[in-house]
C-alpha positions in Angstrom: 63.0 136.5 29.6 63.9 139.1 32.2 66.6 141.7 31.9 68.6 139.9 34.5 68.4 136.5 32.9 71.4 134.8 31.1 69.4 134.4 27.9 68.7 138.2 27.7 72.2 139.3 28.7 74.2 136.8 26.6 72.0 136.4 23.5 69.0 138.7 23.1 70.6 142.1 24.0 73.9 141.7 21.9 72.0 140.3 19.0 69.3 143.1 18.8 72.0 145.8 19.2 74.0 144.3 16.4 71.0 144.0 14.0 69.7 147.4 15.0 72.9 149.3 14.2 73.5 147.3 11.0 70.1 148.1 9.7 69.0 151.2 7.7 67.4 153.9 9.8 64.0 153.4 8.1 63.9 149.8 9.4 65.0 150.4 13.0 61.5 151.1 14.5 60.2 147.9 12.9 63.1 145.9 14.3 62.5 147.2 17.8 58.8 146.4 17.5 59.6 142.9 16.3 62.1 142.4 19.2 59.6 143.7 21.7 56.8 141.4 20.4 59.2 138.4 20.5 60.4 139.2 24.1 56.8 139.5 25.4 55.8 136.4 23.4 58.7 134.5 25.1 57.2 135.1 28.5 53.5 135.2 27.8 52.7 133.7 24.3 49.0 133.6 25.0 48.6 137.3 25.8 50.7 139.1 23.1 47.8 138.8 20.6 45.4 140.4 23.1 47.7 143.3 23.6 48.2 143.8 19.8 44.4 143.6 19.2 43.5 146.0 22.0 46.3 148.4 20.9 44.9 148.3 17.4 41.4 149.2 18.6 42.9 152.0 20.7 44.7 153.3 17.7 41.5 153.8 15.7 39.5 155.1 18.7 42.0 157.8 19.4 41.8 158.9 15.8 38.1 159.3 16.4 38.9 161.4 19.5 41.0 163.7 17.4 38.7 164.0 14.4 35.2 163.7 15.8 32.9 166.5 16.9 32.2 164.4 20.1 35.8 163.8 21.4 34.6 163.4 25.0 32.3 160.5 24.1 35.2 158.7 22.4 37.5 159.5 25.2 35.1 157.9 27.7 34.8 154.9 25.4 38.6 154.6 25.1 39.3 154.8 28.8 36.4 152.3 29.5 37.9 149.8 27.1 41.3 149.9 28.7 40.1 149.9 32.3 37.7 147.1 31.5 40.6 145.0 30.2 42.6 145.8 33.3 39.7 145.0 35.6 38.9 141.7 33.9 42.4 140.3 34.0 43.6 141.8 37.2 40.6 142.1 39.5 38.0 139.5 38.4 39.5 136.8 40.5 39.7 139.1 43.5 36.0 140.1 43.1 34.8 136.5 42.8 36.9 135.3 45.8 35.5 138.0 48.0 32.0 137.5 46.7 32.3 133.8 47.4 33.5 134.6 50.9 30.3 136.6 51.4 28.2 133.8 50.1 30.0 131.4 52.4 29.2 133.6 55.4 25.5 133.7 54.4 25.3 129.9 53.8 24.7 130.3 50.1 26.3 128.2 47.3 29.6 129.6 46.0 30.3 130.5 42.4 32.5 128.0 40.5 34.9 129.5 38.0 38.3 129.0 36.4 40.9 131.4 37.7 42.0 134.0 35.1 45.8 134.3 34.4 47.3 137.8 34.8 49.1 139.1 31.6 52.6 140.4 32.4 52.7 144.1 32.6 49.0 144.7 32.1 49.0 147.6 34.6 51.7 149.5 32.8 50.2 148.7 29.4 46.9 150.2 30.5 48.5 153.4 31.9 50.6 153.9 28.7 47.4 153.5 26.6 45.5 156.0 28.8 48.3 158.7 28.4 48.0 158.3 24.6 44.2 158.9 24.5 44.2 161.7 27.1 47.2 163.6 25.6 45.5 163.6 22.2 42.2 164.6 23.7 43.9 167.5 25.5 45.5 168.6 22.2 48.9 168.1 23.8 49.9 165.6 21.1 48.7 164.5 17.7 47.7 160.9 17.1 50.2 158.6 15.5 49.8 158.2 11.7 51.6 154.9 11.8 50.1 152.0 13.7 53.5 150.4 13.9 55.0 153.4 15.6 52.0 153.3 18.1 52.6 149.6 18.7 56.3 150.5 19.4 55.3 153.1 22.0 53.0 150.6 23.7 55.2 147.5 23.4 58.7 148.9 23.6 60.4 146.2 25.6 62.5 148.3 28.1 59.3 149.9 29.6 56.5 147.4 28.7 56.6 145.1 31.7 57.4 147.3 34.7 57.7 150.9 33.5 58.7 153.6 33.9 55.3 154.9 32.9 56.0 157.0 29.8 53.7 159.9 28.7 52.9 159.7 25.0 53.4 163.4 24.5 57.0 163.1 25.8 58.0 160.2 23.6 56.0 160.9 20.4 58.8 163.0 18.8 61.3 160.3 19.5 59.4 157.7 17.6 60.1 159.5 14.4 63.2 161.6 15.0 66.1 160.5 17.3 69.8 160.2 16.9 71.6 156.9 17.2 75.1 157.5 18.4 77.9 155.5 19.9 77.9 157.7 23.0 74.2 156.7 23.6 75.2 153.0 23.5 78.1 153.6 26.0 76.0 155.8 28.3 73.1 153.3 28.1 75.3 150.3 28.8 76.8 152.1 31.8 73.3 152.8 33.2 72.1 149.3 32.4 75.1 147.7 34.2 74.4 149.9 37.3 70.8 148.6 37.4 71.9 145.0 36.8 74.3 145.2 39.7 71.6 146.7 42.0 69.3 143.9 41.1 71.7 141.0 41.2 74.3 142.0 43.8 72.0 143.8 46.3 68.3 143.1 45.9 68.7 139.4 45.3 71.0 139.0 48.3 68.6 140.9 50.6 65.7 138.8 49.2 67.2 135.6 50.4 67.0 136.8 54.0 63.8 138.7 53.7 62.0 135.8 52.1 62.6 133.8 55.2 59.4 135.5 56.5 57.3 133.7 54.0 58.8 130.4 54.9 57.9 130.6 58.5 54.6 129.2 59.7 52.2 131.3 61.9 53.6 129.9 65.1 57.1 131.0 64.3 55.8 134.4 63.2 54.0 134.8 66.5 57.1 134.0 68.5 59.8 135.6 66.5 62.1 138.1 68.1 62.0 141.8 67.8 65.4 142.0 66.2 64.5 139.4 63.5 61.2 141.1 62.8 62.9 144.5 62.3 65.8 143.0 60.2 63.3 141.3 57.9 61.4 144.5 57.4 64.6 146.4 56.7 65.8 143.8 54.2 62.6 144.0 52.3 62.5 147.8 52.5 65.9 148.0 50.7 65.2 145.0 48.5 62.2 146.5 46.9 64.0 149.8 46.3 67.1 148.2 44.7 65.0 145.7 42.8 62.6 148.2 41.3 65.1 151.1 40.9 67.5 148.6 39.4 64.9 147.6 36.8 64.2 151.3 36.1 68.0 152.0 35.6 68.1 149.0 33.2 65.0 150.3 31.3 66.4 153.8 31.1 69.8 152.4 30.0 68.2 150.2 27.3 66.2 153.1 26.0 69.3 155.3 25.9 71.1 152.6 23.8 68.4 152.9 21.1 68.2 156.7 21.3 65.1 157.1 23.5 65.0 159.3 26.6 62.8 157.5 29.2 61.9 159.3 32.4 63.7 158.9 35.7 61.8 156.8 38.3 63.7 157.3 41.5 65.6 160.0 43.3 67.0 158.5 46.6 63.5 158.2 48.2 64.6 157.0 51.6 66.2 160.4 52.2 62.8 162.1 52.1 61.7 164.2 55.1 58.0 163.7 54.6 55.6 161.2 52.9 54.8 163.9 50.5 58.4 164.2 49.5 58.8 160.4 49.4 56.1 160.2 46.7 58.0 162.8 44.7 61.1 160.6 44.8 59.6 157.1 44.7 58.2 155.6 41.5 58.2 159.2 40.1 56.5 158.2 36.8 53.5 156.6 38.7 53.2 159.6 40.9 53.3 161.9 37.9 50.6 159.8 36.2 48.3 159.7 39.2 48.7 163.5 39.6 48.1 164.5 36.0 45.5 161.9 34.9 43.6 161.4 38.2 44.2 163.9 41.0 44.0 167.0 38.8 40.9 165.8 36.9 39.3 165.2 40.3 39.9 168.8 41.2 43.4 168.6 42.8 44.1 171.5 45.1 41.7 173.8 43.4 38.7 172.5 45.4 37.9 173.0 49.1 40.1 171.5 51.8 37.9 168.6 52.7 37.5 167.7 49.0 41.2 167.9 48.5 41.7 165.4 51.3 39.1 163.1 49.8 40.9 163.4 46.4 44.2 162.4 48.1 42.5 159.4 49.8 40.9 158.3 46.5 44.2 158.6 44.5 46.3 156.6 47.0 43.6 154.0 47.6 43.4 153.4 43.8 47.2 153.5 43.7 47.3 150.6 46.2 44.7 148.7 44.2 46.7 149.3 41.0 49.6 147.5 42.6 47.7 144.3 43.1 44.3 142.7 43.6 44.6 142.1 47.3 43.4 143.8 50.5 46.9 144.3 51.8 47.7 146.5 48.8 44.6 148.5 49.3 45.5 148.9 53.0 49.0 150.0 51.9 47.5 152.7 49.7 45.1 153.9 52.4 48.1 153.9 54.8 50.0 156.3 52.6 47.0 158.4 51.8 46.2 158.9 55.5 49.7 160.0 56.2 49.6 162.5 53.4 46.4 164.0 54.8 47.9 164.1 58.3 51.0 165.9 57.0 48.8 168.6 55.3 46.6 168.9 58.4 49.6 169.6 60.6 51.9 171.1 58.0 54.5 168.4 58.7 55.7 168.3 55.1 57.6 171.6 55.6 59.9 170.2 58.2 63.5 169.7 57.2 65.1 168.1 60.2 67.0 164.8 60.3 64.4 163.5 62.8 61.7 164.0 60.1 63.8 161.9 57.7 64.1 159.2 60.2 60.4 159.2 61.1 59.5 159.2 57.4 61.7 156.2 56.8 60.1 154.3 59.7 56.6 155.1 58.4 57.6 153.9 54.9 59.1 150.7 56.4 55.9 149.9 58.2 54.1 150.4 55.0 56.3 147.9 53.3 55.4 145.3 55.9 51.8 145.7 54.8 52.8 145.6 51.1 54.9 142.5 51.5 52.5 140.4 53.6 50.5 137.7 52.0 47.6 138.3 54.4 46.3 140.6 57.1 47.3 138.0 59.8 50.9 137.8 58.4 51.2 141.6 58.4 49.7 141.8 61.9 52.1 139.1 63.3 55.0 140.8 61.7 54.1 144.2 63.1 53.4 142.9 66.6 56.7 141.0 66.6 58.5 144.3 65.8 57.3 145.7 69.2 57.3 142.5 71.3 60.8 143.3 72.6 61.5 139.7 73.4 64.5 137.6 72.3 63.4 134.2 71.0 66.2 132.3 69.3 65.1 130.2 66.3 67.9 130.9 63.8 70.8 128.4 63.7 74.4 129.4 63.4 74.5 128.8 59.7 71.7 131.3 59.2 73.5 133.8 61.3 76.7 133.3 59.4 74.9 133.8 56.1 73.4 137.0 57.4 76.7 138.3 58.8 78.8 137.5 55.7 76.4 138.3 52.8 73.6 140.6 54.0 76.1 142.8 55.9 78.0 143.6 52.7 74.8 144.3 50.9 73.6 146.5 53.8 76.9 148.6 53.7 76.3 149.2 49.9 72.8 150.2 50.7 73.9 152.8 53.3 76.5 154.1 50.8 73.8 154.4 48.2 71.8 156.7 50.5 74.5 159.3 50.6 75.4 161.9 47.9 77.9 159.4 46.5 75.0 157.5 45.0 74.7 160.4 42.5 77.9 159.3 40.9 76.2 156.6 38.9 74.3 159.1 37.0 77.4 161.3 36.1 74.9 163.4 34.2 75.1 160.7 31.6 75.3 163.3 28.9 77.5 163.3 25.8 80.9 161.6 26.0 83.4 164.2 24.8 86.6 162.2 24.5 87.9 158.7 24.3 89.3 158.7 27.8 85.9 159.4 29.3 84.3 156.7 27.2 87.0 154.1 28.2 86.3 154.9 31.9 82.5 154.4 31.3 83.2 151.1 29.5 85.6 149.8 32.1 83.2 150.4 35.0 80.2 149.1 33.1 82.2 146.0 32.0 83.3 145.1 35.5 79.8 145.5 36.9 78.2 143.6 34.0 80.5 140.6 34.1 80.4 140.3 37.9 76.6 140.5 37.8 76.5 138.0 34.9 78.6 135.5 36.9 76.1 135.7 39.7 73.2 135.3 37.2 74.8 132.2 35.7 75.5 130.5 39.0 72.5 131.7 41.0 68.8 130.8 40.9 66.1 132.7 39.0 64.8 135.7 40.9 62.2 137.8 39.0 61.7 141.5 39.5 59.1 142.3 42.2 57.1 144.6 40.0 56.6 142.0 37.3 53.6 140.7 39.1 51.9 144.2 38.9 
């Protein structure tokens, strides 16, 4: 049950809001926890019990970190438990596949095994758990006294499946003290509707064209025209932004409705003038996590220059691997890590020209080709097609009409979203001071919501890209 599904929009969200605000304050955390467990169970009934069990173990281990005279030992144990869970479910298949490939090359018998299913949102669950243990170990937060409140932090449905990654020390006070106000519901609904429109009206439209790439066989890819190859890359570049930032807007909006302040995850990343700046604007919560819980513990900028470059390389290689158990994700992480090192070597990140913004965007676009490809050969064929500079017609008139009438409109919205006007959808989103302002919010949100809902009801299911991570 995704945020952009008819069941969630028509049934689940209105019902949980109604029950939540009709319930006594003391019961509201329990209600949110029950709703979160139900929502995850709906999509992955076999895995919800694993998350609850591991979270229960984490709860007790973190108390040992806080109370023991050997906190470092229990921290290592805690991180090992969580990373072992992630590695087993997310990377075991990848390891066996590659090991079998090695055995095949050497003529030895391959290992037979049953493929392991990937729990939804396991990567985000693991990172949320790590922030809890590390924040308590660093004395930046106290452990939760209530296991139910801890479960709510881990399983809270707006951010469980695809983030944003929430630091425990930031949200801990909100678990026990927050204000439920009508203005929060209106602000949250406004933000949620913006995210829903970005997903349904822009990302889904662009995906229908961008997904043509995966429907072409190798022969077509090897003979496709330069214009088609570039247009496919551009469509995916904007699709993944509006898909993921749309989800993040919806998550932040849902959190706001229930009185929680979730962190922002995007800040117009395609206007960045360097890859360094891009990673301050793209998936902000992931960048913040990798910096504070990996890069700085490795030594960060406090070490020698060569070690700093190695730290950057390690962080972004692991960031690529975190996105998926596939060599193309690892290559994507290495790609960005290398560019960050190049920028520091030549001090390119200090440039502020429009040309630097264009170059950065093109670099990012090439990275998305690697990210989107199902294999090295597909990525290579796509990249070579972008620079073949030949015109080979293989799209019929119906395909061209579809592109001209649908994708063109979505592209215009995309370009508008890259300007300063895109900041209008935030509107500071602070307190509503009068009924006139609240009516404006509700009117805009209502229009976007019902237009998006009509597309959801009449369209096909299109899950969020980051659900698979």
